[in-house]
C-alpha positions, -999 to 999 in steps of 0.1 A, spaced: -221 -57 60 -191 -44 79 -159 -26 68 -123 -38 70 -92 -17 75 -61 -32 59 -26 -19 61 -2 -29 32 35 -25 36 49 -14 2 86 -16 -3 101 4 -32 126 -14 -55 154 9 -44 163 42 -28 163 58 -63 125 56 -66 106 89 -64 83 83 -34 59 111 -43 54 97 -78 50 62 -64 24 74 -39 4 90 -67 5 57 -87 -7 38 -56 -35 62 -51 -47 58 -87 -45 20 -84 -67 16 -53 -91 35 -30 -63 46 -5 -73 64 27 -38 71 39 -1 66 30 26 69 57 64 69 51 84 47 75 122 47 73 136 12 71 174 14 68 202 30 47 178 55 31 151 30 21 116 41 30 86 18 33 51 30 26 23 19 48 -9 21 27 -43 21 45 -72 6 26 -108 5 38 -133 -18 20 -165 -38 26 -158 -72 42 -178 -90 14 -157 -75 -14 -121 -81 -2 -90 -63 -13 -70 -89 -32 -75 -71 -65 -63 -38 -50 -33 -55 -36 -25 -71 -70 -28 -37 -88 -4 -21 -63 20 -50 -67 21 -45 -105 31 -8 -103 65 0 -117 89 8 -88 72 -14 -62 96 -41 -49 72 -59 -26 38 -57 -10 30 -74 23 -3 -74 42 0 -59 77 -27 -52 102 -63 -62 94 -92 -51 115 -130 -47 114 -144 -12 118 
């Protein structure tokens, strides 16, 4: 069984969202390895969330838990690779 690295692009609902609080909520919702802030435009910052999981298990449940967090505007799957 191998492992998969998945990057999720998490966009906050607005620029008024406290990013540190949002990061903590994301970390408690999934087994997060890394979160990187990426400026988008006009003060809006996207969070790139790195998840690593077994390829047999999948990450759809983690993605859904993150999507349901208050303050999250959208979640989009980014890079996926076997490690």
